[in-house]
C-alpha positions as a Markdown table, in Angstrom:
| # | Residue | x | y | z |
|---|---|---|---|---|
| 1 | Met | 40.0 | -63.8 | -159.0 |
| 2 | Phe | 39.9 | -63.9 | -162.6 |
| 3 | Arg | 36.3 | -64.5 | -162.6 |
| 4 | Lys | 35.7 | -61.7 | -160.3 |
| 5 | Ser | 37.5 | -59.3 | -162.9 |
| 6 | Phe | 36.1 | -60.3 | -165.7 |
| 7 | Lys | 32.4 | -59.8 | -164.4 |
| 8 | Leu | 33.3 | -56.6 | -163.0 |
| 9 | Ile | 34.4 | -55.5 | -166.5 |
| 10 | Ile | 31.4 | -57.3 | -168.3 |
| 11 | Leu | 29.2 | -55.0 | -165.3 |
| 12 | Phe | 31.4 | -51.7 | -166.4 |
| 13 | Thr | 30.6 | -52.5 | -169.9 |
| 14 | Leu | 26.9 | -52.6 | -169.4 |
| 15 | Ile | 26.6 | -49.6 | -167.2 |
| 16 | Leu | 28.5 | -47.2 | -169.9 |
| 17 | Ala | 25.9 | -48.9 | -173.0 |
| 18 | Leu | 23.3 | -47.6 | -170.3 |
| 19 | Val | 24.6 | -44.6 | -169.4 |
| 20 | Leu | 25.6 | -43.2 | -172.9 |
| 21 | Pro | 23.8 | -44.9 | -175.4 |
| 22 | Asn | 24.2 | -42.4 | -178.1 |
| 23 | Phe | 27.6 | -41.5 | -177.3 |
| 24 | Tyr | 30.8 | -42.4 | -179.2 |
| 25 | Leu | 33.8 | -44.1 | -177.4 |
| 26 | Leu | 36.0 | -42.1 | -179.5 |
| 27 | Ala | 39.2 | -43.8 | -180.7 |
| 28 | Glu | 42.2 | -41.5 | -181.5 |
| 29 | Glu | 41.7 | -42.8 | -185.1 |
| 30 | Asp | 38.2 | -41.9 | -185.6 |
| 31 | Leu | 38.5 | -38.4 | -184.2 |
| 32 | Glu | 40.1 | -36.4 | -187.4 |
| 33 | Asn | 36.8 | -37.9 | -189.1 |
| 34 | Ile | 34.6 | -37.9 | -186.1 |
| 35 | Cys | 35.4 | -34.1 | -185.5 |
| 36 | Gln | 34.6 | -32.6 | -189.1 |
| 37 | Ile | 32.2 | -30.0 | -188.6 |
| 38 | Glu | 29.4 | -31.6 | -191.1 |
| 39 | Asn | 29.8 | -34.8 | -188.7 |
| 40 | Ile | 29.5 | -33.2 | -185.5 |
| 41 | Glu | 26.5 | -31.5 | -186.9 |
| 42 | Lys | 24.7 | -34.8 | -187.8 |
| 43 | Glu | 25.0 | -35.7 | -184.4 |
| 44 | Glu | 23.6 | -32.8 | -183.1 |
| 45 | Gln | 19.9 | -34.9 | -184.0 |
| 46 | Lys | 21.2 | -38.2 | -182.6 |
| 47 | Leu | 23.0 | -37.3 | -178.9 |
| 48 | Ser | 21.0 | -35.6 | -176.2 |
| 49 | Lys | 22.2 | -32.5 | -174.8 |
| 50 | Thr | 24.9 | -33.2 | -172.5 |
| 51 | Asp | 26.4 | -35.7 | -174.3 |
| 52 | Tyr | 26.6 | -33.6 | -177.4 |
| 53 | Glu | 28.6 | -31.1 | -175.5 |
| 54 | Ala | 31.1 | -33.9 | -174.4 |
| 55 | Leu | 31.6 | -34.1 | -177.9 |
| 56 | Leu | 32.2 | -30.5 | -178.6 |
| 57 | Lys | 34.7 | -30.4 | -175.8 |
| 58 | Lys | 36.3 | -33.6 | -176.6 |
| 59 | Cys | 36.8 | -32.2 | -180.3 |
| 60 | Glu | 37.9 | -28.9 | -179.0 |
| 61 | Ala | 40.8 | -31.2 | -176.6 |
| 62 | Tyr | 41.5 | -32.8 | -180.2 |
| 63 | Tyr | 42.2 | -29.8 | -182.1 |
| 64 | Val | 44.1 | -28.1 | -179.4 |
| 65 | Glu | 46.7 | -30.8 | -179.6 |
| 66 | Lys | 46.7 | -31.0 | -183.5 |
| 67 | Ser | 47.5 | -27.7 | -183.2 |
| 68 | Lys | 50.1 | -27.7 | -181.2 |
| 69 | Glu | 52.4 | -30.5 | -182.9 |
| 70 | Leu | 51.3 | -28.7 | -186.5 |
| 71 | Glu | 53.2 | -25.7 | -184.8 |
| 72 | Gln | 56.0 | -27.4 | -183.8 |
| 73 | Asp | 56.6 | -28.7 | -186.9 |
| 74 | Ile | 56.2 | -25.6 | -188.8 |
| 75 | Asn | 59.0 | -23.9 | -186.5 |
| 76 | Gln | 61.3 | -27.1 | -187.8 |
| 77 | Thr | 60.6 | -27.2 | -190.6 |
| 78 | Ala | 61.1 | -23.2 | -191.0 |
| 79 | Ala | 64.6 | -23.4 | -189.1 |
| 80 | Glu | 65.8 | -26.3 | -191.5 |
| 81 | Lys | 67.4 | -24.9 | -195.0 |
| 82 | Lys | 65.4 | -23.1 | -197.4 |
| 83 | Thr | 64.4 | -25.0 | -200.1 |
| 84 | Leu | 61.5 | -25.4 | -202.1 |
| 85 | Gln | 60.1 | -28.3 | -200.7 |
| 86 | Asn | 60.2 | -27.6 | -197.5 |
| 87 | Lys | 58.9 | -24.1 | -197.9 |
| 88 | Ile | 55.4 | -26.1 | -199.8 |
| 89 | Ser | 55.8 | -28.3 | -196.8 |
| 90 | Ser | 55.5 | -25.4 | -193.9 |
| 91 | Leu | 53.0 | -23.6 | -196.0 |
| 92 | Gln | 51.1 | -26.9 | -196.2 |
| 93 | Lys | 51.2 | -28.1 | -192.1 |
| 94 | Lys | 50.8 | -24.1 | -191.7 |
| 95 | Ile | 47.3 | -24.3 | -193.6 |
| 96 | Lys | 46.3 | -27.7 | -191.8 |
| 97 | Asn | 46.9 | -25.7 | -188.6 |
| 98 | Leu | 44.8 | -22.9 | -189.6 |
| 99 | Asp | 42.0 | -25.8 | -190.7 |
| 100 | Tyr | 42.3 | -27.1 | -186.8 |
| 101 | Gln | 42.2 | -23.7 | -185.4 |
| 102 | Ile | 39.2 | -22.9 | -187.8 |
| 103 | Tyr | 37.5 | -26.1 | -186.8 |
| 104 | Gln | 37.8 | -25.4 | -183.2 |
| 105 | Gly | 36.6 | -21.6 | -183.2 |
| 106 | Asn | 33.4 | -23.8 | -185.4 |
| 107 | Leu | 33.4 | -26.0 | -182.3 |
| 108 | Ile | 33.8 | -23.1 | -180.0 |
| 109 | Ile | 30.8 | -21.2 | -181.5 |
| 110 | Lys | 28.1 | -23.7 | -181.2 |
| 111 | Asp | 29.1 | -24.5 | -177.7 |
| 112 | Leu | 28.4 | -20.4 | -176.8 |
| 113 | Asp | 25.4 | -21.1 | -178.9 |
| 114 | Ile | 24.1 | -23.7 | -176.8 |
| 115 | Gln | 24.8 | -21.8 | -174.0 |
| 116 | Ile | 23.4 | -18.7 | -175.1 |
| 117 | Asn | 20.1 | -20.4 | -175.8 |
| 118 | Asp | 20.0 | -21.9 | -172.4 |
| 119 | Thr | 20.6 | -18.9 | -171.3 |
| 120 | Gln | 17.9 | -17.1 | -172.9 |
| 121 | Ser | 15.7 | -19.9 | -171.8 |
| 122 | Ser | 16.2 | -19.3 | -168.4 |
| 123 | Ile | 15.5 | -15.8 | -168.6 |
| 124 | Asp | 12.0 | -15.8 | -170.6 |
| 125 | Glu | 11.0 | -18.8 | -167.8 |
| 126 | Thr | 12.5 | -16.2 | -165.0 |
| 127 | Asn | 10.0 | -13.4 | -166.8 |
| 128 | Leu | 7.0 | -15.4 | -166.7 |
| 129 | Glu | 7.4 | -16.2 | -163.1 |
| 130 | Ile | 7.4 | -12.7 | -162.6 |
| 131 | Glu | 5.0 | -11.7 | -164.2 |
| 132 | Asp | 2.9 | -14.3 | -162.8 |
| 133 | Leu | 3.6 | -13.0 | -159.3 |
| 134 | Arg | 2.6 | -9.4 | -160.8 |
| 135 | Ser | -0.7 | -10.5 | -161.6 |
| 136 | Lys | -1.1 | -12.1 | -158.2 |
| 137 | Leu | 0.1 | -8.8 | -156.5 |
| 138 | Val | -2.1 | -6.8 | -158.5 |
| 139 | Glu | -5.4 | -8.7 | -157.2 |
| 140 | Ile | -4.2 | -8.6 | -153.9 |
| 141 | Leu | -4.0 | -4.8 | -154.1 |
| 142 | Arg | -6.9 | -4.8 | -155.2 |
| 143 | Leu | -8.9 | -6.7 | -152.5 |
| 144 | Val | -6.8 | -4.6 | -150.2 |
| 145 | Tyr | -7.8 | -1.0 | -152.0 |
| 146 | Glu | -11.8 | -2.5 | -152.2 |
| 147 | Glu | -11.8 | -3.3 | -148.4 |
| 148 | Asp | -9.6 | 0.2 | -147.5 |
| 149 | Gln | -12.2 | 2.1 | -149.0 |
| 150 | Lys | -15.3 | 0.7 | -146.7 |
| 151 | Ser | -16.1 | 2.9 | -143.8 |
| 152 | Leu | -15.8 | 1.5 | -140.3 |
| 153 | Val | -20.1 | 1.4 | -140.1 |
| 154 | Glu | -20.4 | -0.1 | -144.0 |
| 155 | Ile | -17.7 | -3.1 | -142.3 |
| 156 | Leu | -20.4 | -3.4 | -139.4 |
| 157 | Ile | -23.5 | -3.1 | -140.9 |
| 158 | Ser | -22.1 | -5.9 | -144.0 |
| 159 | Glu | -21.1 | -8.5 | -141.2 |
| 160 | Glu | -23.9 | -10.7 | -139.5 |
| 161 | Asn | -21.5 | -10.9 | -136.3 |
| 162 | Phe | -18.6 | -9.7 | -134.7 |
| 163 | Ser | -16.9 | -13.0 | -135.0 |
| 164 | Asp | -17.3 | -12.4 | -139.2 |
| 165 | Phe | -15.5 | -8.5 | -138.7 |
| 166 | Phe | -12.6 | -10.1 | -136.8 |
| 167 | Ser | -12.7 | -13.0 | -139.4 |
| 168 | Asn | -12.0 | -10.2 | -142.1 |
| 169 | Leu | -9.3 | -8.5 | -140.6 |
| 170 | Val | -7.4 | -12.1 | -140.1 |
| 171 | Ala | -8.0 | -12.7 | -143.8 |
| 172 | Leu | -6.5 | -8.6 | -145.0 |
| 173 | Glu | -3.7 | -9.4 | -142.6 |
| 174 | Ala | -2.7 | -12.5 | -143.8 |
| 175 | Leu | -3.2 | -11.0 | -147.8 |
| 176 | Asn | -0.8 | -8.2 | -146.9 |
| 177 | Ser | 1.9 | -11.2 | -145.5 |
| 178 | Glu | 1.2 | -12.9 | -148.7 |
| 179 | Asn | 1.6 | -9.4 | -150.8 |
| 180 | Gln | 5.3 | -9.2 | -148.8 |
| 181 | Glu | 6.3 | -12.3 | -149.8 |
| 182 | Ile | 5.4 | -11.7 | -153.2 |
| 183 | Leu | 7.1 | -8.7 | -153.4 |
| 184 | Asp | 10.2 | -10.5 | -151.6 |
| 185 | Asn | 10.2 | -13.1 | -154.5 |
| 186 | Ile | 9.8 | -10.4 | -157.4 |
| 187 | Lys | 12.6 | -8.8 | -156.0 |
| 188 | Thr | 14.9 | -12.3 | -155.6 |
| 189 | Leu | 13.8 | -13.2 | -159.3 |
| 190 | Lys | 14.8 | -9.8 | -160.6 |
| 191 | Asp | 18.2 | -9.8 | -158.9 |
| 192 | Tyr | 18.6 | -13.4 | -160.3 |
| 193 | Leu | 16.9 | -12.1 | -163.7 |
| 194 | Glu | 19.8 | -9.2 | -164.2 |
| 195 | Arg | 22.5 | -11.9 | -163.4 |
| 196 | Gln | 20.9 | -13.9 | -166.2 |
| 197 | Lys | 21.0 | -11.1 | -168.7 |
| 198 | Ile | 25.0 | -10.5 | -167.7 |
| 199 | Ser | 25.7 | -13.9 | -168.1 |
| 200 | Leu | 24.7 | -13.2 | -171.9 |
| 201 | Asp | 25.5 | -10.7 | -172.6 |
| 202 | Thr | 28.9 | -12.2 | -171.7 |
| 203 | Asp | 28.1 | -15.0 | -173.9 |
| 204 | Lys | 27.1 | -13.2 | -176.8 |
| 205 | Glu | 30.4 | -11.3 | -176.6 |
| 206 | Asp | 32.4 | -14.0 | -176.0 |
| 207 | Lys | 30.8 | -15.3 | -179.6 |
| 208 | Glu | 31.0 | -12.1 | -181.6 |
| 209 | Asn | 35.1 | -12.3 | -180.2 |
| 210 | Met | 35.3 | -15.8 | -182.0 |
| 211 | Val | 33.6 | -14.9 | -184.8 |
| 212 | Ala | 36.1 | -12.2 | -184.9 |
| 213 | Leu | 38.5 | -14.7 | -184.5 |
| 214 | Tyr | 37.3 | -17.3 | -186.9 |
| 215 | Asn | 37.2 | -14.7 | -189.9 |
| 216 | Leu | 40.8 | -13.6 | -189.2 |
| 217 | Gln | 41.8 | -16.8 | -189.3 |
| 218 | Lys | 40.1 | -17.3 | -192.6 |
| 219 | Gln | 41.5 | -14.6 | -193.9 |
| 220 | Glu | 44.8 | -15.8 | -193.2 |
| 221 | Asn | 44.4 | -19.4 | -194.6 |
| 222 | Ser | 43.4 | -18.0 | -197.5 |
| 223 | Asp | 46.5 | -15.8 | -197.9 |
| 224 | Thr | 48.7 | -18.6 | -197.4 |
| 225 | Lys | 46.5 | -20.7 | -199.4 |
| 226 | Lys | 47.4 | -18.2 | -202.7 |
| 227 | Glu | 51.1 | -18.1 | -201.4 |
| 228 | Gln | 51.4 | -22.1 | -201.9 |
| 229 | Glu | 49.7 | -21.7 | -205.2 |
| 230 | Tyr | 52.5 | -19.5 | -206.3 |
| 231 | Ile | 54.9 | -21.3 | -204.7 |
| 232 | Leu | 54.0 | -24.7 | -206.3 |
| 233 | Lys | 54.5 | -23.1 | -210.0 |
| 234 | Leu | 58.1 | -22.7 | -209.2 |
| 235 | Thr | 61.0 | -24.6 | -209.8 |
| 236 | Glu | 64.0 | -25.2 | -206.9 |
| 237 | Gln | 65.7 | -22.3 | -209.1 |
| 238 | Glu | 63.2 | -20.1 | -210.0 |
| 239 | Tyr | 62.4 | -20.3 | -205.8 |
| 240 | Gln | 66.1 | -19.3 | -204.8 |
| 241 | Lys | 65.5 | -16.7 | -207.0 |
| 242 | Tyr | 62.3 | -15.5 | -206.1 |
| 243 | Leu | 64.1 | -15.8 | -202.3 |
| 244 | Lys | 67.0 | -13.6 | -203.3 |
| 245 | Glu | 64.3 | -11.2 | -204.9 |
| 246 | Lys | 62.2 | -11.0 | -202.1 |
| 247 | Glu | 64.9 | -10.2 | -199.7 |
| 248 | Asn | 66.1 | -7.4 | -202.0 |
| 249 | Thr | 62.8 | -5.9 | -202.0 |
| 250 | Asp | 62.4 | -6.2 | -198.4 |
| 251 | Lys | 65.4 | -3.6 | -197.8 |
| 252 | Ser | 63.1 | -1.3 | -199.8 |
| 253 | Ala | 61.8 | 1.6 | -198.6 |
| 254 | Ala | 59.3 | 1.9 | -200.8 |
| 255 | Glu | 57.9 | -1.4 | -200.2 |
| 256 | Ile | 57.9 | -1.2 | -196.2 |
| 257 | Arg | 56.0 | 1.8 | -196.5 |
| 258 | Ser | 53.3 | 0.9 | -198.3 |
| 259 | Arg | 52.3 | -1.8 | -196.0 |
| 260 | Ile | 50.2 | -0.4 | -193.4 |
| 261 | Phe | 46.2 | 1.2 | -193.5 |
| 262 | Glu | 45.1 | 0.0 | -196.7 |
| 263 | Leu | 41.3 | 0.0 | -195.5 |
| 264 | Ile | 41.2 | 2.0 | -192.4 |
| 265 | Gly | 38.2 | 4.5 | -193.8 |
| 266 | Ile | 40.0 | 7.9 | -193.6 |
| 267 | Ala | 40.5 | 9.9 | -196.8 |
| 268 | Gln | 44.8 | 9.2 | -196.9 |
| 269 | Ala | 46.2 | 6.6 | -195.6 |
| 270 | Pro | 49.8 | 7.2 | -194.2 |
| 271 | Thr | 52.8 | 5.7 | -195.3 |
| 272 | Phe | 54.8 | 3.6 | -192.8 |
| 273 | Gly | 57.6 | 6.6 | -192.2 |
| 274 | Glu | 54.3 | 8.5 | -191.8 |
| 275 | Ala | 52.4 | 6.1 | -189.3 |
| 276 | Tyr | 56.2 | 5.6 | -187.7 |
| 277 | Glu | 56.4 | 9.4 | -187.2 |
| 278 | Leu | 53.0 | 9.0 | -185.6 |
| 279 | Ala | 53.4 | 6.1 | -182.9 |
| 280 | Lys | 56.7 | 7.7 | -181.8 |
| 281 | Tyr | 54.8 | 10.5 | -180.7 |
| 282 | Val | 52.4 | 8.9 | -178.9 |
| 283 | Gln | 55.1 | 6.8 | -177.7 |
| 284 | Gly | 56.5 | 10.2 | -176.2 |
| 285 | Val | 52.7 | 10.2 | -174.4 |
| 286 | Thr | 52.1 | 6.6 | -173.4 |
| 287 | Gly | 55.5 | 4.7 | -173.5 |
| 288 | Ile | 53.8 | 2.3 | -175.5 |
| 289 | Arg | 56.5 | 0.6 | -177.9 |
| 290 | Pro | 55.9 | 1.7 | -181.6 |
| 291 | Ala | 56.1 | -1.4 | -183.0 |
| 292 | Phe | 53.6 | -3.1 | -181.0 |
| 293 | Leu | 50.9 | -0.1 | -181.6 |
| 294 | Leu | 51.5 | -0.5 | -185.2 |
| 295 | Ala | 50.6 | -3.9 | -185.1 |
| 296 | Val | 47.6 | -3.8 | -182.9 |
| 297 | Leu | 46.4 | -1.0 | -185.4 |
| 298 | Thr | 46.6 | -3.6 | -188.2 |
| 299 | Gln | 45.5 | -6.1 | -186.7 |
| 300 | Glu | 42.5 | -4.5 | -185.9 |
| 301 | Ser | 42.0 | -3.2 | -189.5 |
| 302 | Asn | 42.2 | -7.3 | -190.7 |
| 303 | Ile | 40.0 | -8.4 | -188.9 |
| 304 | Gly | 36.9 | -8.6 | -191.6 |
| 305 | Lys | 38.6 | -6.2 | -194.2 |
| 306 | Asn | 35.3 | -4.2 | -193.3 |
| 307 | Val | 36.9 | -1.2 | -191.8 |
| 308 | Gly | 34.9 | 2.1 | -192.8 |
| 309 | Gln | 32.5 | 0.4 | -195.3 |
| 310 | Cys | 29.3 | 1.3 | -194.8 |
| 311 | Tyr | 27.1 | 4.2 | -193.5 |
| 312 | Ile | 24.5 | 4.5 | -190.8 |
| 313 | Lys | 21.1 | 4.9 | -192.2 |
| 314 | Asn | 18.6 | 3.6 | -189.3 |
| 315 | Thr | 18.7 | 5.0 | -186.0 |
| 316 | Thr | 16.1 | 2.7 | -184.9 |
| 317 | Thr | 17.2 | -0.6 | -186.1 |
| 318 | Gly | 21.1 | 0.0 | -186.3 |
| 319 | Asp | 20.9 | -1.0 | -189.8 |
| 320 | Gly | 23.2 | 1.1 | -192.8 |
| 321 | Ile | 24.3 | 0.3 | -196.4 |
| 322 | Tyr | 27.3 | -1.1 | -197.8 |
| 323 | Ile | 29.0 | 2.6 | -199.0 |
| 324 | Lys | 30.5 | 0.7 | -202.8 |
| 325 | Thr | 26.9 | -1.0 | -203.4 |
| 326 | Gly | 24.5 | 0.9 | -201.7 |
| 327 | Gln | 22.7 | -2.2 | -200.5 |
| 328 | Thr | 21.6 | -2.5 | -197.0 |
| 329 | Ala | 24.1 | -3.2 | -194.0 |
| 330 | Pro | 22.2 | -5.4 | -191.3 |
| 331 | Lys | 23.3 | -4.2 | -188.2 |
| 332 | Thr | 26.1 | -1.4 | -189.0 |
| 333 | Met | 25.6 | 0.1 | -185.4 |
| 334 | Ser | 24.4 | -1.1 | -182.0 |
| 335 | Pro | 21.2 | 1.0 | -181.3 |
| 336 | Lys | 22.6 | 1.5 | -177.9 |
| 337 | Asn | 25.8 | 3.0 | -179.5 |
| 338 | Ile | 23.8 | 5.4 | -181.7 |
| 339 | Ser | 23.1 | 8.3 | -179.4 |
| 340 | Tyr | 26.9 | 8.1 | -179.3 |
| 341 | Phe | 27.8 | 8.6 | -182.5 |
| 342 | Leu | 25.3 | 11.0 | -183.0 |
| 343 | Glu | 26.6 | 12.9 | -180.5 |
| 344 | Ile | 30.3 | 12.6 | -181.7 |
| 345 | Thr | 29.4 | 13.4 | -185.2 |
| 346 | Arg | 27.3 | 16.6 | -184.2 |
| 347 | Glu | 30.3 | 17.8 | -182.3 |
| 348 | Leu | 32.9 | 17.4 | -184.9 |
| 349 | Gly | 30.4 | 18.6 | -187.8 |
| 350 | Arg | 30.2 | 15.3 | -189.3 |
| 351 | Asp | 26.8 | 14.2 | -191.2 |
| 352 | Pro | 26.5 | 11.0 | -189.7 |
| 353 | Phe | 24.7 | 9.6 | -192.2 |
| 354 | Asn | 27.7 | 9.8 | -194.8 |
| 355 | Thr | 30.5 | 9.3 | -192.0 |
| 356 | Pro | 32.0 | 5.5 | -193.1 |
| 357 | Val | 32.1 | 3.2 | -189.7 |
| 358 | Ser | 33.0 | -0.8 | -190.3 |
| 359 | Cys | 30.2 | -3.0 | -191.0 |
| 360 | Cys | 29.1 | -6.2 | -188.9 |
| 361 | Met | 31.1 | -9.4 | -189.0 |
| 362 | Tyr | 29.7 | -12.5 | -190.9 |
| 363 | Tyr | 29.2 | -16.1 | -189.8 |
| 364 | Asn | 28.9 | -19.0 | -191.7 |
| 365 | Gly | 27.2 | -16.0 | -194.8 |
| 366 | Ala | 25.0 | -14.8 | -192.1 |
| 367 | Pro | 25.5 | -11.7 | -190.5 |
| 368 | Tyr | 26.6 | -11.6 | -186.9 |
| 369 | Gly | 27.5 | -9.3 | -184.2 |
| 370 | Trp | 27.5 | -5.4 | -184.5 |
| 371 | Gly | 29.7 | -3.2 | -187.1 |
| 372 | Gly | 29.7 | 0.8 | -185.6 |
| 373 | Ala | 33.4 | 0.8 | -185.0 |
| 374 | Met | 35.5 | 4.1 | -185.7 |
| 375 | Gly | 38.4 | 5.0 | -187.9 |
| 376 | Pro | 41.9 | 3.4 | -187.2 |
| 377 | Ala | 41.7 | 2.1 | -184.2 |
| 378 | Gln | 38.5 | 0.8 | -184.7 |
| 379 | Phe | 36.6 | 2.3 | -181.1 |
| 380 | Ile | 33.3 | 1.6 | -180.8 |
| 381 | Pro | 31.4 | 4.7 | -180.0 |
| 382 | Ser | 30.7 | 4.3 | -176.4 |
| 383 | Thr | 34.2 | 3.8 | -176.0 |
| 384 | Trp | 35.6 | 6.4 | -177.8 |
| 385 | Met | 33.3 | 8.5 | -175.6 |
| 386 | Leu | 35.8 | 7.5 | -172.1 |
| 387 | Tyr | 39.1 | 8.5 | -173.9 |
| 388 | Arg | 37.5 | 11.7 | -175.9 |
| 389 | Asp | 38.7 | 14.3 | -173.0 |
| 390 | Lys | 42.0 | 12.2 | -172.6 |
| 391 | Ile | 42.6 | 12.8 | -176.1 |
| 392 | Lys | 42.1 | 16.5 | -175.9 |
| 393 | Ala | 43.8 | 17.6 | -172.7 |
| 394 | Ala | 46.5 | 15.8 | -174.6 |
| 395 | Thr | 46.6 | 17.7 | -177.7 |
| 396 | Gly | 44.1 | 21.0 | -177.2 |
| 397 | Ser | 41.7 | 20.3 | -180.0 |
| 398 | Leu | 38.1 | 18.2 | -180.1 |
| 399 | Ala | 39.1 | 14.7 | -180.3 |
| 400 | Asp | 38.4 | 13.2 | -183.8 |
| 401 | Pro | 38.6 | 9.0 | -184.0 |
| 402 | Trp | 38.6 | 9.4 | -187.8 |
| 403 | Asn | 41.9 | 11.7 | -187.4 |
| 404 | Ile | 45.2 | 9.6 | -187.5 |
| 405 | Arg | 46.9 | 10.9 | -184.8 |
| 406 | Asp | 43.7 | 11.3 | -182.5 |
| 407 | Ser | 42.8 | 7.7 | -183.1 |
| 408 | Phe | 46.6 | 6.4 | -183.2 |
| 409 | Leu | 47.0 | 8.5 | -179.4 |
| 410 | Ala | 43.4 | 7.1 | -178.5 |
| 411 | Ala | 44.6 | 3.2 | -179.3 |
| 412 | Gly | 47.9 | 4.1 | -177.0 |
| 413 | Ile | 46.4 | 5.2 | -174.3 |
| 414 | Tyr | 44.2 | 2.6 | -174.1 |
| 415 | Leu | 46.9 | -0.1 | -174.3 |
| 416 | Gln | 48.7 | 2.0 | -171.6 |
| 417 | Glu | 45.8 | 1.4 | -169.2 |
| 418 | Leu | 46.2 | -2.2 | -170.0 |
| 419 | Gly | 49.7 | -2.6 | -168.9 |
| 420 | Gly | 51.2 | -2.5 | -172.5 |
| 421 | Thr | 54.5 | -0.7 | -171.5 |
| 422 | Ser | 55.4 | -4.1 | -169.4 |
| 423 | Asn | 53.5 | -6.7 | -171.0 |
| 424 | Glu | 52.2 | -6.6 | -174.4 |
| 425 | Phe | 50.7 | -9.8 | -175.0 |
| 426 | Arg | 48.8 | -9.1 | -172.3 |
| 427 | Ala | 47.7 | -6.0 | -173.3 |
| 428 | Ala | 47.3 | -7.3 | -177.1 |
| 429 | Met | 44.8 | -9.9 | -175.8 |
| 430 | Gln | 42.9 | -7.2 | -173.6 |
| 431 | Tyr | 42.6 | -5.1 | -176.2 |
| 432 | Phe | 40.2 | -7.8 | -178.2 |
| 433 | Ser | 38.6 | -9.5 | -175.7 |
| 434 | Gly | 38.8 | -7.9 | -171.9 |
| 435 | Ser | 40.6 | -9.2 | -169.0 |
| 436 | Ser | 39.6 | -12.9 | -169.6 |
| 437 | Trp | 40.5 | -14.8 | -172.7 |
| 438 | Thr | 41.0 | -18.5 | -173.4 |
| 439 | Lys | 43.5 | -20.3 | -174.9 |
| 440 | Tyr | 42.3 | -20.7 | -178.4 |
| 441 | Glu | 42.2 | -16.7 | -178.6 |
| 442 | Glu | 45.4 | -16.1 | -178.0 |
| 443 | Phe | 45.7 | -16.6 | -181.9 |
| 444 | Tyr | 45.2 | -12.6 | -182.0 |
| 445 | Gly | 47.8 | -12.0 | -179.5 |
| 446 | Lys | 50.5 | -13.9 | -180.9 |
| 447 | Ser | 49.7 | -12.4 | -184.8 |
| 448 | Val | 50.1 | -9.4 | -182.7 |
| 449 | Ile | 53.7 | -9.9 | -181.4 |
| 450 | Ala | 54.7 | -11.6 | -184.6 |
| 451 | Leu | 53.4 | -8.5 | -186.1 |
| 452 | Ala | 55.5 | -6.3 | -183.9 |
| 453 | Ala | 58.7 | -7.9 | -184.4 |
| 454 | Asn | 58.0 | -7.5 | -188.3 |
| 455 | Tyr | 57.8 | -4.2 | -187.8 |
| 456 | Glu | 60.8 | -3.9 | -185.8 |
| 457 | Ala | 62.6 | -4.8 | -188.5 |
| 458 | Asp | 61.1 | -2.2 | -190.9 |
| 459 | Ile | 61.7 | 0.1 | -188.5 |
| 460 | Thr | 65.2 | -0.5 | -188.2 |
| 461 | Lys | 65.6 | -0.7 | -192.0 |
| 462 | Leu | 63.5 | 2.6 | -192.1 |
| 463 | Glu | 66.5 | 4.6 | -189.2 |
| 464 | Ser | 69.5 | 3.1 | -191.4 |
| 465 | Gly | 68.5 | 4.3 | -194.8 |
| 466 | Gln | 68.1 | 0.9 | -196.1 |
């Protein structure tokens, strides 16, 4: 019995060695090293496509689990006594957690790249098949047309006997039948091509969302590291003094009112008090909680910190310039949105080539996705067109995405339609990435809810006159 079991184990091991010749039998202690981005990139050249995708998914799962563990540790540490050492430990864990989430985001982006490339290859192959069938169809139609141009007398004279005449008729009938078959095949392939294009657009949109999230996490990581560097310089006594001063400072309305919308690309950013009054006005129209609205708008302005930093210059390619430097800004606006943008600016009497919009995002030093979002609420022109008339109906004047009131109202209406009066987290996620999102993208929604809690505290202080 033992020998039989031993043989089965040996056989199973040999099968694994044959089926997975290049793939790791990943042990838990190896994952921290193997799942480093630079190591994964090396493996891409060694592994088969299937094994490489499996490795990406294995590492994604590893980072999800490690992130959960660290989040629990952070919450536990935060609940303990506020000592300097605990603060440093909490910041270190937060940095590590963000590192894991950034690594995971990189893996998801790489996985999406594979899917995008596969779908694009399939689209190219389908286009070639359609072109081949079209060529055959053209040839058949040419033959049928030439035969149709012949008169009955010409046909009878050109054939030696009646049997040849009837053979030609049968051949023409076969050509017509093949013609219909080719048309059916072209229709089937075109339907398939449309589905592939939709899939490709979805994958590209998913990647754009992941790049936005990646940039947001990198910014938060950078801010946390700066905080840690400052805290590390303090003694325990200085830290307790810092906490006390911070507590007193947080009660200052001046500090609270200067916290919002520093980079929203409008002439004069509102104070917190002014922003809150606008949010209350929007609440009266839409029912959206002011703190939640302010949190969503703040989060949108923080993505990439590039709101209102570019001008569109080329209406064909969508390229523009960076406002501060005058240098070329690639992919400032998708050509699909430019006609809407020109209509919006023309209606408002704005110069479209000197109206600020967001720049494109960057991933690993290269431009990715498209910029072109407008104003504080970061609406792209095609989406703004869906809300333009609703805003005009509510305000009685032309809707302007760079107007602080109109942008607040547009965001509020959109969040209301997404169910933001009953489920804020879900509405925030749909505002960011549509009706479906991954567990990983929940970082955005959690950040919004955390911001909303902070703003709710600020509002309480503001209304109590502290």
